[in-house]
N, C-alpha and C positions, 0 to 999 in steps of 0.2 A: 504493500500500500504506500509505503514511504517512497519507494523508487518510482512508483507511478506518479506521485505528486511532484517529485523532482522533474520527471520527464515533461509533465504538463507545464511546469514553471519555465523550463528551458524553451519549450515551444512558444510560449507567450512572449518571452524575451526576444527570441529570434524573429518572431513575427513583427513585434513592435520596432525592432531595429531595422528590419527590412522596409516597413512602412515609412519610417522616418527617413531612410535613405532615398526612397522614391520621391519624397517631397523636397529634399535638399539637393540643390544643384552645385556643380563645381563652380567655385567663385573665380572670376577673372580679377587679376590685380588685387589680391586680398588685403594688401597693406597700403593701397593708394591713398586712403584717407588719413593715414598717420604721418604723412610728410609734413614737416614744419612749414615749408613754403614750396610752392610750385607755380609755374606759369603756363599759359595756354593762349589760344586766340579765339575770337568770336566772329561769326558772320551772321547777318540777318537782314530782315526787312522791317521798316517802321512806317508809321503814318504821322504826319505833323498836323496839329489842330490848334486853334486859338479860341478862347472864350472871349467874345467881343462885347463891349459895352458901347451902345450907341449914344451919341452926344445930343441928338435932337437939334443940331445946329440948322438955322434957317438962313440961307444966303440972300443976297440982294434981290434975286428974282423970285423969292418966296418958295424956293425949292427946299425940301427936306429929304436928305439922302440917308440910307442905312445900308449896312453891309452884312454879308454872311459868307461862310465857307460851306457850300452845299455838299461837297463830296471830298473824299480823301484820295490823295495820290500816293502810291507806295514809293518809299525811298530805300536806299541801301545803307547798311551799317557794317563797319569793319573795325576791329580793335584787338587789344590784347587783354589778357586776364592774369592778374596776380593774386594768389590766394594764400592766406596765412592761417595756420591751424591754431584754434583756441582750446577746444576740447572735442570729444567724440561727436558732439552734436552741433557745434558752432564754429564758423570760420569768418574771418574778415577778408573782404576782397575789394580790389580796386580794378576798374576796367576802363582805361582810356580808350575812347571810341570816336571815330569820325562818322557823322551822320549826314548823308547827302539826300536832300529832298526839296520839296516846294509846297507852297500853299496857293490855292486858287480862290481869289476874292471875287465876289459878285456884288456890285453896288446897284441899288435900285432907288429910284425916286418915288416918294410916297404916293403922290397923286397920279402922275403920268405913267408910272411903272417903266420909265426909261431905264435901260441897263448899261452898265459899264463893267467889263471883265478884265482882270489882270492876274497874272501868275507871278508870285514872288518866290524866287529861289533862295532857300536858306540852307547853308551848309555849316554844321556845327562841329566843334571839337568839344566833346563832353567828357568829364571825369567823374564817374559815379563811385561812391564809397558805400558798400553794403555790408550788413550783417546777414550771413547765410545760416539759417536754422534748418537742420536736416533731421529726418526721421531715422529710425534704425534701418540699416541695410537689409534688404530681403533678396537673397540670391544675387542677381546682378543688376539690381536697380535700387534707387534710393530717392524718394521725393524730398523736396525742400521748399522753403519760403525765403523771400528776400525782403529786407527792410533797410532803408537808408535814404541818401540824398545825392544830389548831383550839382555840379557847377558846369556851365557851358559857355562857349565863346563862339560868336559868328566869325567864320573864316574870311568872308568877302561879301559884305552887303552892298547892294546896288542902290545908289542914291538917285534922286530925281523921279521916283515913282510915287504913285498915290499913297502907298503905305510904306513906311520905313520902321523897322524894328530895331530896338537897341541891341548892341552887340553882346551883352552879357545877360545871363539868366541863371537862376538857381531854384531848386525845388526838391520834392520828395519822390521817392520811388517805392513801389510795392510790386512784388513779383512772385511767380510760382514756377517751379521747374522740376526736372527729374534727371538724376544722374544714371546713365546706363554704362555699365562696366564692360567694355569690349576687350578682347585679348591684348590689343596694343595701346589703347588709349581709352579715355572716358569721354562720352558724348552726352551733352546735356541740352535738350530743347528747353527753352525758357521764354515765358511770356511776362512782360514787364509793363506797368502803367506808371507814367511820369506826370506829375502835377506841378506846374510852375507856381511860385509863391509871390512873384513881383510883377508889376506892370511893365511890359517890354515895348509898349508903343512909344515911339519917339515923336513927340508933339512939337519939337523945335525944328521947324522945316525951312531953315534958311537955304537948304539945297534945292528946294522946289522952284524951278524957274518957269515952268509951264503954268500959267494962271488958271487954265481950264481944269487942272487937277486939284486945285485948292479945296473945292467943294467936297471932293471925296475924302481928302485928308482930314477936313474939319468934321466929318460925319462920325468919327470914332473918338471916344474919350479914354478907352482902356483896352488892353489886350493881355491875356495871360496864357501861357503855353500849356498845351496838353500833348502827350505823345504816347503811342502804343508801339512796343517793339517786340517782335518775335525773333529770337536769336538762337543760334546753335553754337554752343561752347565746346571746343575741343581741348581737352586737358590731359 
């Protein structure tokens, strides 16, 4: 009877070990997350947007113009990633990135519905600083959240247009992503939302030589940046 019980116990142990082994996969790069510091690069797409505040300005002809950005144009993002280890769940990372894109403005007159369209190209050099908070690793993937802020600088703004944006901006970032551990490197698709905190509309328009554009420039009183970025990090 005793030998029979021992045999049953051995069968249960072997069955449990076999079942556990079926669910646990071989881990790629098992010590990748324990590096004190590592670098990588990032590629992605983004869309630029502005939260516009209308001024309600009435010009000499009694016209009231307002503006909107009706749709988004995809832009390109490329940069490098520097990651520093804090503990098994948290990392600090800095990601200097170049963002190439544009914004399409549509100006409409309130009563006549006359329209004026322009596209403003904005290329930014952005330096985000983030806290990366990761879940426990499961096999070869590990989801994470991002919190932090950014500072950005316009690389080459074009003056003399109806809209001119200030060259500097800063704001906060919130993002979500997932690390996938491949045999040779780590790939992380990441979705990030950026919210500007300052007014970047330049209202000092000494550069505006074309008088016909003044009514469009005067129609806005404030603009704050918004951006959505889908990136793929290679580490």
